[in-house]
N, C-alpha and C positions, 0 to 999 in steps of 0.2 A: 504494500500500500504506500501511496505517495505521502511523504511527510511534508509538513508546511515548512517553507523556508522564507527567510527575510532577504530583501534586496539590498539591505544596507542603507535604506533611506531613513530620514529622520522619523522617529516614532510619530504615528499619525495623530494621536491626541494625548500629548503629554499632560495637559491640564486635567483631563479626565482620569488618567492613571494616578496622578498625584492625589486627586480628589478621592478616588477609591481607597488609596493607601491611608490618607488622613482619616477617612471614616473608620477604618479598622483601629487606628491608633486612638481615635476618640472614644472607643469602647473601654479603654483603660486609661482615661485621662488623669485620674487621681494618681495612679502610680507614676505616670509620665510627668505629672506636675511635681511630685516629690523628687524625681530624678532631676528635673530642671532646677529646682531650688538648691539641691545638693551640689549640682554641677556649678551653679552660679557661685555658691559659697566657696567651693574649691578654687575656682578661677580668681575670685576676689582675694582670697587668702594668698594665692600665689603672687598677685600684683602687690598687695600690701607688704608681704614678706620681702619682696625685692626692693620696695620703696624704703624699707627699714635700713637698707645699706647706707642711706644718706646720714641719719643720726649716728649710726655706729661708726662710720668713717670720720665724721666731724668730731665725735667724742674722742676717738683715738688720736686725731690730729691735735686736738686741744689738750690732751692729757687728762680729760675728765673721766675718771674711772666709773663714777656713778652713772653718768649718762651712757657710757659704753655698756655697762652691765645691764641697765634697764633695757637698752635697745636690743641686746642679744637675747635676753629672756622674753621680751615681747615678740621678737621675730620667731623664736622657737615655739611660742604659744600659737602664733598665727599659722605657722607651717604644720603644727600638730592638728589644728582644727581642719586645715585643708586636706591633710592626709585622711582623717576620719571621714570627711565629706566625700572624698574620692572613693573610699572603700564602700560607703553607704550607697552612692549612686550606681556603682558598678554592680553591686548585688541586686539592687532594685531593678536595674535595667535588664539584667538577665531574666528575672521573673516576668517582667512586662513583655519583653520580646518573645519569650516562649509562649505566653498567652496569646499574643497577636498572631504568631505563626500557627498556633493551634486553631484559632478561629479561621484563618485563611485556608488551611488544609481541610478543615471540616466542611466549610462552605463550598470549596472547590469540589471535593469528593461528592458532596450532596448534590451539587448542581450538575455535575457530569452524569450522574445517574438519572437525571431528568431529561437529558438530551436525547433526541431521536437517534435511531440506528444509523442514519445518514452520516452523522458526525463521526462515528466509529469506523464506518466504511471508507471515509475520505481522509482519515488521519492515522498515521502509523502508531502502533501500540507503544513503541519506544519513545516517540515524540510526546505522547500523552503522559507517559511515565516521567519524562523529563520535566514536566510541569511541577510534579510533586517532589522531585529531587533537585536537579540543577537550578531551576528557576526560583524555587522557594528557598534554596540554600543561599542564593545571592541576596534575597531579601533578609534572610537571617544575618548574614555578614554585615549588611548595612545597618540593621537595627542594633546589633551588638557593638559594632565598632564606630558607627558614624553619628547616631542621634546625639549622644552626650558630647561627643567630640566637637560637633558643629556648634553646639551651644557654648561650650567652653572656649572654642576658637574665636567666636564672635565677641564674647565678653572680654577676652584677653586682648583682642585686636582694638576694640573701642577703648577699653581701659588703658591699654598701653599708650595709645595716641593721646588720650586725655592727660595722662600723667606727664608724658613727654612735653606737651604744650605748657603744662604748669611749670615744669622744671626749666625749659628754655624754648620759647616759641620760635626763635630764629632758626635754630638747628632742626626743629621739628618740621619745618617746611620741606627740607630735603627728604626726611623720612616719609612725609606724605606723598611726595612725588614718586619715590621708590615703591610705596604701597600701590599707587595707581598703576605703575608699570607691571607689578606682580599680578594684580587682579586682571588687567587686560590680557596678559598672556594665559592666565588660567582659563578665562572665558574663551579665548581663541582656540586653545588646545582642547578644551572640554567639548566644544561644539563639534569638533571633528571626530573625536574619539567616541562620542555618544552614539553616532550612527553605526560605527563598527561594533560597539557592544551589543546593539540590537541584532546585527547580523551574526555575531558570535553565538548568541543564545539560540538563534534559529538553526545555525549550522550544527551546534551541539545536539539539538533535538533530532535533527535529521540523521546524524551519526549514531546516536543512541538507538533510533528506530531501526536503522540498518543492522546494527550489531545484534539487537534483539531478534530480528528476523532471521539472520544467518545462524545464530547460535541455536535457536529453536528448530531450525531446519537443517542442522548439521548432517544428519543421516542422509538426507536427499543430496546435499552438497557433495558428500563423499561418493555416493552411488554414481552420480553423473560426472565425477571428476571436475567439479566446478570450483575447486579451491583457488586456482590462479585467477579466474575471472572475478570471483568474489573479492579476492585480495586487491585486484586492480580497482574495483569500484570502491572498496573501503579506502584505498589510498586517495582516490579522487575526493571523497567526502572529508577525509582527514586533512587533505591539502586545503580544502575550502575553509575548514575550521582554523587551520594554521594561519591562513592569510587574514581571516577576520580577526583572530586573536592578536596577530602581529600589528594590524592596523590599530586596534583598540589600545593595546599596551604601548605601541610605538609613540603615539601622541601623549598618552597619559604618563609614560615614563620620563618624559622631558620636563614635566611640571616641577618636580622637586629640585633637580639640578639647577634649572633656570632661576627658581625662586631663591635657592641658597646662594647662587652666584651674585644675584642682585643684592641680597642681604649683606654679603661680604663687602661688596663695593660701597654700599650705604654705610656700613660700620666704619670702614676705613676713612671715608670722607668726613663723617661726623667726628671721629677720634682726632683727626688732624685739626679741624676747625675748633672743636671743643678745647683741645690743648692750647691753641692760640688765645681763646677767650680766657682760659684760666691764667695764662701768663700775663694777660692784660688786666687781671683782677676783676673781670666781668662775670666769673663763675667760681663758686667755692668748690673745694676738692670733693666733698661728700656728694654734692649735686652732680658733679661731673662723673664720679664713679657710678652713682646710681643711674645716671642718664645713659652711660655707655652699656651698662647691663641691660637696660630696657631696650636700647637700640638693637643689641644682640638678640634679645628675645622677641623683637618686633616681627621677625620673620617666622618665629615658631608657630603662631596660630595659623599663618598662611600655609606653612609647610604641612601642618596637621590637616588643614582643609584639603590641600592638594592630594595628600596621601589617602584621605577618605573619599575623594571624588571618584576614584576607581570603584570603590564599593558602591557609591551612590549611583553611578552611571550603569554599572552592571545590574544593580537592584532595580532600577527603573526599567531597564530592558526586560529583565525577568518578570517584573510585576506587570508590565504591559501584556506579555504573553498570557500570564495567569488571568488577568482581569478581562482580556479579550474573550477567553473561553467562558468566564463567569458571566460575561455580557451577552452570550449567545441565547437566543430564545429557547426555552425549554419545550419539550414535546407538548403539543396542544392537545388538550382533552376537554371537550365540551360535553362529554357524556354525563347524563344525570341518573340514568337507570342503574341500580345497584343489583348485582348478582351476589347472593349470600349462601353460606352453608346453613342448612336448617335440619331440624330433627322433628320427627313426628311425636306429638304428645296429645293424647286424648283424640286421636283422629285428625288433628290439625298440625300444620307446619308451624314451627316456632324457630326463630332465628337464634343461632349460636352467637352469643355476645362475645366481644373481644376479651372481657375480663374472665369469662368462663374458659375460653380457649387458653388464656395465659395460665390460669390455675391448673388446667390439665397438663399443659406443657411442663410446668414446674414439677408436677408429680411424675410425669413420664420420663423426664430427664434427670430424675433424682440420682445422686452419685451412689455408686456401689451396687453390688448384686442384689442386696435386699430391696433397694428402691426399685430395681427393674422387675423383680419378682412381684412386688406390690402393684406395680403399674400393669403388668400382665393380668394379675388377678382382678384388678379393678375393671380392666377392659372386658374380661370375660363376664363379670358380674353385671356390667351396665351395657348390654348389647343394644345400644340405641340405633334406631333406623335413620341414618343420616342421608341427606340428599341435598340437591341444589335447587334454588328457587330464585325468582326475581321479584323485587319488591315494588308494588304499586305505590303511587303517591299517597294513598290513604293508609299505607302500612301493610296491606294484605299481601301475603306471600303466595305466589303462583309457581307450581312445580316447573322446573326447567327440564324440557324433554330432550333438547339437542337437535332441533330441526334447523338446518343450515341451508340457505338458498343464495345463489348468485343471480342477480337480475341485470343483464346487459352491462357487465362490468368492463370498464376500460381503465388501464393503468400503465404508467411508465415511470421509471426512476427519474428520467428526464422528460418533462412534459412534452417536449418536441418529438420524442421517440417512444411510441406506445409499445409495451411488451405484451400486454393482454388486450385483446380486441373483442368486444361484445361477447364476453363469457357469461353464459347462462347455464345453471345446473342446480340441482337440489339434492339434498341428503336427508331423507326422513329419519326420525329417531331410530337408532339401532342399526342403521345401514352402514355398510362398509363401501366407501367410494375410493377407487384407485386412480392415480394419475400416472400415465406412462408417456414416453416421448423422448426425443433426443435431448442432449444437453443444451440448455438455453431456451427450451421450448416454453418455459414459464411455469413449471410444476411447483417449485418451491415458492415462487412469487404468489401463487394462489393462496397457499397456507399462510403466508405473511400478511395477507389482507384479512384473514379471518381473525387473527389476534391483534390487528391494528398496529402492526409494526410499521406499516405504511397505510396511507389513506387513498381510497380509490379516487380517480379523476372523473369517472363517469359511472352511472349506474349505482347499485347498492348491494351490500352484503347483509342478509337478513338472518337473525339468530332468534329462533322462537317467536317470529313475528315482529321483532324489534330490529331496527337498523343498528348495526354495530357502532355507528358513530354516535348513537344516543346512549350507549352503555359506557360506563366509566372504564378506562383501560385497565385499571388495577383489578377490579372485580371480574372483568371479562377474561383476563389472562389467568386469574385464579381458577376459573371454571374450565380451562383448557389444559389438557395434558399433552406435552410435546416431547418427542424424542428426536433429537437432531442427528444428522450424519456425523458431525464433529462433536464428540462428547467432551465434557469438561468436568473434571472432578476437583473438589476443593480440599484443602488441608483439613483433616479431621478423621474420624473413624469411618469405617465402611457404613455403619448404621447412620451416622450423621449425614453422609452423602445421599443415602436413600431418603432420609427424613427431610432432605432439602425440598422435596416436593410437597411436604406437609409437616411443618415444624412441630406440631403437637401430636404427631403420630406416636402411638404406643410401640413398644418393642414387638408386640404380637403383630401389629399392622406392618411393621418393617419386615418381619420374617415372612409374613403372608405375601407381601409384594415381591420379595426376593424369590419365593417359591413360584409365583406366577410367571416371573421372568426367567425361571430356571437358573437363578443365580445362587440359590441357597446352598447347593452342594459344593460349589467351588469356594464360597465364602467360608463355610465350616472347615475347609482344608487349610485356610490361611492361619498363620501363627496364633493370632488372638481372635480368630473368627470375626464376628461382627464388630469387635472392638479393635481390630487391626487398623493402625494409622495409615492414612492415604496421604502421600506427599508428592510434590512435583507432578501434579496432574495424573497421579496413578502410574508413575513410570515403572513400578515393579509389577504392574498388572499387564496382561496382554490386551491388545486392542479389542478383542472379542469380550473379554471380561469387563472392560470399561463400558462397553456398549450394553452389556447385561445390567450393570448397575444403573445406567441411564434409563433403561426400560423399567427397572424396579422403581426408580425415582418417580416416573410417570404413573406407575401402577398405584403407589401409595397415596397419590393425590386424589384418586377415585373421582375423576372428572366425568362430566356427561359427554364431552367431546374429546376425542383423542386424535392427535396428529402424529403420524410416523413418517419422518423424512429420512428415507434410506436407513431405517432403524436396524436392519439386519445386514447392512452392506459389509460390515467388518467381521462377520462371523462365518465359520465354515458351514457347509451344507448340513452336517449332522446337528450342530448347535442351532442352526436356523430352524430345522425341523422341530427341535425341542422348544424353541421360543414360540413357534407358531402354535404349538399345542397350548402353551400357557396363554398366548395372546387370545385364543378363542374364548377363554374364560374371562380375560381382561376386557375384551371387546363386547362381551355379552351385555345387551341393553344400552350400549353406547353408540354414538355416531362416530365413525372412524374414517379419517382421511389417510390414505397410504400413498407414499411416493416410493417407487421402486424401479431399479433397473433390471433386477431379476424378475422376469415375468411369472416365474413359478410362485412368487409370494402374493400375487394379486389374482390368482385363478378363482379363488372362492369369493371374490368381491361381488356385491350386489350390482355394481355398475363400474365400468372402466372407461375413463375419459382419455382419449388419445389426443395429445396436443402437438401441434406443429406451428412454429413461428407465432405463438401467442393466441392461437385459435384452436377450438375443439373440432377436430376433423372427423372423429369417429366416437361413438358412444354405444355402450351396451355391455352385456355380460360376456364372459370368456367365450362361450360357445357361439353366441351371436356374432361376435367380432371375427372369429375364425371363419364363420360361414361367409362373411362379407369379402374375405380374401383381399383386404385393403392393407393399410399401414400396419395395423396390429398384427395381421397375419404374417407380414414380412418380418416384423420385429421378433415375433414369437419363434418362427422357424429359423430365423437368422441366429437366434441365441443358441438353439440346439446344434446348428451347424458349427458355430464357433466352439461349443463345448465338446 
């Protein structure tokens, strides 16, 4: 998948990015206010401590021991307060920055989960991961290193200039001119490096995406001897990152040396002129000593600012990428109709409330074998008749049967290129409908419209007499069981992965679902059975075993409508036969949509839809389609010829 890249242009809306960033900082304004106060105290103490050189030197020159001692003690006290303030603001800033980063990560993850599938189809996984790692890390660096330092630098810069003018306004004019030159160069260099920092973050995301893709597909790379080609492409992306990084650091790296050089020239000029004034009796020794120290320190806050500018520029580039994603429109859901889990009580349907589900979940997921035994016993004792229903506006529950109809549906991922054209079909409750056809004919796209992964451009999809666009996406997807061709297992136990289809499922329900999918026997042969940990997307399991767990996950959800997208594509024919026996039990009383390349898996379907270029070219059951001797006939006999 193509990763987003940046052209190196100036960030599109810097004010908006800064506004977003400030809004997150505003959530913790009390802590940041404490940081600002302590930073100000530390900076002022540093200024006052340096100013104390004047009375100390004058006392030493006059031979006044009392004045000298008082000055030294007062300076020590001031520096001690400054040190305590510095320790206080550094500790407070760490806590504040981590809270801000926590909020950003949480909101980013929450928002990404609301984005439509189109976002994930058009952005590389590595690039998305880069938002949570590289980009947020740059924000972290800026918060930890720059926020307090910028305040401190500003106070020291203003305070130093003020004291310099108080000590000697004539010499201070030279310092002011040098300050102006320093600030001009910082602005000049910063404006050029800022664009490169944005390009650097984009190139880093593209490189991460490519690495993630190559590492996850390393077996394919080796099978096809693609190592050299992948290495060349890696080098190209790595070179793009190097160039962007060199451009960003090249300008930024000149800031400190230039500022330091100007400060040395400034200090030399002021030292010569100040010495001449002292010889003429126009400046006392203490004032001159204090003044020269302040002049030497005058460049310090600017040096600090230039050093932090790298963090700030990288942080703004990273923040812009993060906030751009957070600014994307979430998946639109205008559905109002709710589909709910219900149970029969006194002959009537009654909705299972959320708090009741959570109470059951806590019992079913109790730690230890005793808790699991108790959960199984409770499930056997309370054999409630659960089912699905849709809720009318007046609160009445109507049983959900699973009647699905397509009425003249048109759809295209790109509105200018329709993939499905005038699709009309129906699946009555309990029927099994199969889709066959060549790759790209639109089979999977049809099922994506049932669960509203995408919205139709024309026509409508009707679910139990309700347009799916009127059903809330969350409840609609809860009522659909889906087994995808590409399985994905999560870190956790085998039981947890099956329970993913129904979080409050009892252990008895998990085992039952595994038996339906014919996964129970191989699960019990695992080291810890159902408690065996699954890691790395089930790397220690075969592809067929992972597919069986995915089928069990759909079975435990007990949905009225089941979608099987190449559900048996990764298992051998013997395992496939076992699965189909279990599937007969799973599909009983449910509406089932099956997508399969193996035509043997669709022979017992109530109706088979043959698709070609987004249109249904043939429909009927297995025998009817063979009699027609059309496309299905060719596919069916072609399969046996190939086998």
